[in-house]
C-alpha positions in Angstrom: 1.3 15.2 -0.4 1.0 11.6 -1.5 2.2 10.4 -4.9 -0.6 8.6 -6.8 2.0 6.1 -8.0 2.6 5.1 -4.4 -1.1 4.5 -3.8 -1.4 2.5 -7.0 1.5 0.4 -6.0 -0.3 -0.4 -2.8 -3.5 -1.2 -4.6 -1.6 -3.7 -6.7 -0.4 -5.5 -3.6 -3.9 -6.0 -2.2 -5.2 -9.6 -2.3 -7.7 -11.7 -0.4 -5.2 -12.4 2.4 -3.7 -9.0 3.3 -5.0 -5.5 3.3 -2.7 -2.6 2.5 -2.4 0.7 4.5 -1.0 4.1 3.9 0.7 5.9 6.7 0.6 9.7 5.9 3.0 10.5 8.7 5.8 8.3 7.3 4.5 8.5 3.7 4.7 4.7 3.4 2.6 1.8 2.3 2.6 -1.4 4.3 0.7 -4.7 4.4 -1.5 -5.8 7.3 0.7 -8.9 7.7 3.4 -6.6 9.2 6.2 -9.1 9.3 8.7 -6.4 8.6 7.6 -4.7 11.9 8.2 -7.6 14.2 10.6 -5.5 16.2 7.8 -3.1 17.2 5.9 -3.5 20.5 2.2 -4.1 20.5 1.6 -0.4 21.4 3.8 0.7 18.5 1.9 -1.6 16.2 -1.4 -0.2 17.5 -0.2 3.3 16.9 1.0 2.5 13.4 -2.5 1.2 12.5 -4.3 4.1 14.2 -2.4 6.7 12.3 -2.7 4.8 9.0 -5.5 4.6 6.4 -6.6 1.4 4.8 -6.5 1.3 1.1 -9.4 -0.1 -0.9 -9.7 -3.9 -0.5 -9.7 -6.3 -3.4 -13.5 -6.3 -3.2 -13.6 -2.5 -3.5 -11.1 -2.6 -6.4 -13.1 -5.4 -8.1 -10.7 -6.4 -10.8 -13.4 -8.6 -12.3 -15.5 -5.5 -13.0 -12.5 -3.8 -14.5 -12.2 -6.7 -16.9 -15.9 -6.4 -17.8 -15.5 -2.6 -18.4 -12.5 -3.3 -20.6 -14.4 -5.8 -22.6 -17.3 -3.4 -23.1 -14.8 -0.9 -24.8 -13.7 -3.4 -27.4 -15.0 -2.7 -30.9 -14.2 -6.1 -32.4 -17.4 -8.2 -31.8 -15.6 -11.6 -32.1 -12.9 -10.5 -29.6 -15.6 -9.1 -27.3 -17.7 -12.3 -27.4 -14.6 -14.5 -26.8 -13.6 -12.5 -23.8 -17.1 -12.4 -22.4 -17.2 -16.2 -22.7 -13.7 -16.6 -21.1 -14.6 -14.7 -17.9 -17.1 -17.3 -16.8 -16.2 -19.9 -14.2 -13.0 -20.7 -12.4 -9.6 -19.5 -13.8 -11.1 -16.3 -15.2 -8.1 -14.1 -14.7 -5.6 -16.5 -16.2 -7.8 -17.2 -19.3 -8.4 -13.5 -19.8 -4.7 -12.6 -19.7 -3.7 -15.5 -21.8 -6.2 -14.6 -24.5 -5.2 -10.9 -24.4 -1.6 -12.1 -24.9 -2.6 -14.4 -27.7 -4.4 -11.7 -29.7 -1.9 -9.0 -28.8 -4.1 -6.7 -26.8 -2.4 -7.2 -23.4 -0.8 -3.7 -23.4 -4.3 -2.3 -24.0 -5.5 -4.2 -21.0 -2.6 -3.1 -18.8 -3.1 0.6 -19.9 -6.9 0.3 -19.1 -6.3 -1.3 -15.8 -3.7 1.3 -14.8 -6.1 4.1 -15.6 -8.8 2.4 -13.5 -6.3 2.0 -10.6 -5.5 5.7 -11.0 -9.1 6.6 -10.8 -9.5 4.4 -7.6 -6.4 6.1 -6.1 -7.7 9.6 -6.8 -11.1 8.8 -5.4 -9.5 7.3 -2.3 -7.3 10.3 -1.8 -10.2 12.7 -2.1 -12.4 10.6 0.3 -9.5 10.7 2.8 -8.8 14.4 2.2 -5.3 13.7 1.1 -3.6 16.0 -1.4 -2.0 14.0 -4.3 0.3 14.5 -7.2 
């Protein structure tokens, strides 16, 4: 049985350079740039990947869409409009977080994002027929 917190931790490590995997046999998360496994032979590395399941990629997680969903839940029209404007163009994530910090809703954002990651982790576990807690 896998802990959702472990899967969520893996989801948070995913970026555009590396993928993240879960090995149910060893109950561990590892990145595709397996520098920590340099001592393994090529066959052992192949076996590790074969018995592991890739976590959702950054494109499947889609943090931008999570930001859009968060903005939609905001009641204050001025804040909502400001955030919608800030998530256009380059530097979206930084501007979004800076503004959330500035108006003191950053904890709301983190809570929302954590809930979305939990939903993604549950869906991933169910799709891969893994029991979770």
